[in-house]
N, C-alpha and C positions, 0 to 999 in steps of 0.2 A: 127300330131305334126309339129310345125313350130319353128325352132331355127335359129335366125339370125346368119350369119357367123361370126359376130364380138363378139358374146357372148363367154364367157369363162366358161367351165363347168368341174369340177373335175371328173375324171373317176369313182370315187366311188359313185357319186350321181346318183339318179334314176329320170329320166324325163319321165313321163308316156305319152303314145300315146294320142295326142289331145292337150297337153299343148302348149302355145305360149310363146316363150322366145324372148324378144325384143333386139334391138341393144345395145351393150355395157354392157349387164348383166354379172354379175359374180356370179357363183354358186360354193361355196366351197365344201369341202369334206362331204360326208355322209348326203346329203340333199335329200328330197323327194318332188317332184313337181307333183301334181295330174293332171289328164287328162282334167280338166275344168278350170285350172288356166291360167291366162294371166298376165305375167310380162311385164310392159312397159319398155321403154328404161332406161338403167343404174340402174337397180335394183340390189342390192347386197344381197345375202344370205350367211352369214358368214360360218357356218358349222352346221351340225346336225339340220337343220331347216326343219320343215314340213309345206308346204303350200298345202292345199288340198281344196276340195269343189269347188263351182263355185265362184272363188275368183279373183278379179282384184286388182293388186298392182300397184300403180301409179309411174310415172317416178321419178328416183332418190331416191327411198325409200331404207332403209337398215334394214335388219332383222338379229338379232344376234342369237347365238347358243342356241339351245333347245327351241326356240319359236315355238308355234303351232298356225298356222294362217289358218282359214277357216274350222275348224272342226265342227262337228254337234253340235247344241245347247245343253246346259245343262238344258233341258226342257223336262219333261216326256210327254208333249203333242206333241212333234215333232214326225212326222210319216214318215220321209224320204222324205218330199216334196222338190222340186227343188228350194231351196232358195239361197241367195247370200251374199257375203261380198265384199264391194267396198271400197278400201283404196286409198286415194288421193296421192298427190305428196310429195316427200321429207320427208316422215315419218321415224322415227327411232323407231324400235320395239326391245327392249332389251331382255336380256337373260331370258328365261322361261316365257315370256309374252304369253297370250292366247287371241285370238280374234275369236269369233264364228259367224257362219252364222245366218241369220234371220230365222223366222218361218212364216208359213202361217197366223197364228193368229195375227202376229205383222206387217204385210205388206210385209214380205218375204225378207227383205234386212237389213243388218247392214251396216252403212255408217260411214266412217272416212274421215275427211277433209284433208287439207294440213298442213305440217310442225308441226305435232304433235310428242310428245315424250312419249312413253310408257316404263317406267323403269322396272327394274327387277321384274318379277312375277306379273306385272299388268294384270288385266283381263277386257275385254270388252264383255258383254253378248249379247245375241241375240236381234236383232231389235233395237239396240241403234243407235242414231244419234249423232255423235261426231263432233264438229265444227273444225275450223282451230286453229292451234297454242295451242292446249290443251296439258297440261302436266299431266300425271297420274304417281304419284311417286311410289316407290317400294312397292310391295305387296298390292296395293290398288285395289278394285274391283268396277266396274260399272255394276250393275245388269241389267236384261233385260228391254227393252222398255224405257230406260232413254234418255233424250235429254240434251246434254252438249253443252253449247254455246261456241262461240269463246273465246280464251284467258283465259280459265278457268284453274286453278291449283288445283289438288286434292292431298292433302298431303299424306305422307306415312302411310300405315296400316289403311287406311280409307275405308269405305264402303258406296256406294250410293244405296239406296233402289230402287227396281224396280218401274218404272213409274215416277220417280222423274225428274223434270226439274231443271237444274242449269243454271242460266242466264249468259249472256255475261260478262266476266271480273271478275267473282266471284272467291274467293279463299276459299278452304276448308282446315282447319288445319289438322295436323297429328293426327292419332288415333281418328278419328271422324266418328260417324255413322249419316248419313243424311237420314231422313225419310220423309222430306217434301220439297217442291219446294224452291229454293234459288233465291232471287231477283238478277237481274243484279248488278254487282259491289259490292255484299255483301261479308262480312267476316264472315265465320262460323267456330266455334271451340268448343271444349268440347266433352266429351265422347258421349253424346247425343246432336248432333249438335244444337247450338243456334246461331241466327243471332246477331253478336256482333259488328255491325257497317259496315263501308265501307272498301273495299280493297284499302286503300289510297296509299300504295306503288305501286300497279299496275297502278292506275290512274295517279300518278305522273310520273311513268316510260314511260307511253304512251303520256305524254305531254298534258294531259287534263287541260284546262284553270282553273285558280283558281275560276272564277265565276261559272263554271259548278260544281266544287267540292262543293262550298258553296251551290249551288242549290240542289245537291244531299243530303247534310247533312240536309238541311231544309226539304226536302221531307221525309227522314227517320223519322225526328221528328214529322212531321204531320201524317205519317202513324202510329207512336207509340201512339200519344196522342190525335189525332183529334176525333171529334164526329162521331157517327154512326159506322157501321160495317167496317171491313177492306176493303171490296169491295167498300163501300160508300166513304170512305176516299180516296181510289185510284181514283175513278171516279171524285171526287171533285178536287183532285190534278191535274188530266189531264186537267180539265177545266181552271185551274189557271196558269199552268206552260208555260214558253216559252223556256225551256231547252230541247234539243234533248235527253240528257242523262236521265233526269227525265221522259220524254215521253216514253223512252224505258222501264223503270220500270213499268210505268202505263200500257203499252200495254202487258207486261209480266203478270201482275197481272190479267188483265181483259181477257187474252187469255184462250184457253181451257187447262184444267189440270185434271189429275186423282188423284192428291194429294191435301192436304191443304198446307199452306205456313208457312215457318219459318218467324215469324214476329219480328220486332225490339223489343228487351228487354228493 
């Protein structure tokens, strides 16, 4: 066990032998930190937090009461293999959220980027790859093996089916079930998620140029109504575009996937 002398630990908390507690960490009352956990500098565990498994928590992250971080996957194929959960910097994991370890069949590691917010009751399943600045709203669940791009927002009470990819900058509306890949910058809503255009609010907030937004709109129109299969239309779009944003959509469509796509309605 390694506890930096500047760390503050409430006497009611249990730090198991082997854990590493970095400089400036604050561990509140009734927390449990397992023997394979590494907390980087200035991590805060509010109270009644469980961090276990082979879990790394990045600098400046904050975990709120009753969250469970690094527990074994909710996967019947998991056989106790030595898998991991790696959480980046400055993440906020709110009350009752759950983030699970990876599995051997999925690469062995669940990964979370920097500056994410997991609201009350949010769930991240085994072997997920979560990008930077992702927001998962209250009581939403990301199932195993999903890839969630940077700057994605997943609305409250929504579910992302296993193996689904959600592209950079997309937004999922509340109470939505997503069973197919979501294009970058897409807007998905409805009980059975449908691609309903672009995340225009997100694009404008990030200062994306009007010319690029116009190019994205034209790209969705071509993907919706062009000749040939969806893949054919994406290939042709890639040959014609000079927009980096459109190119990102093309690369996403033509990249490896275990699901089909939500296509423009």
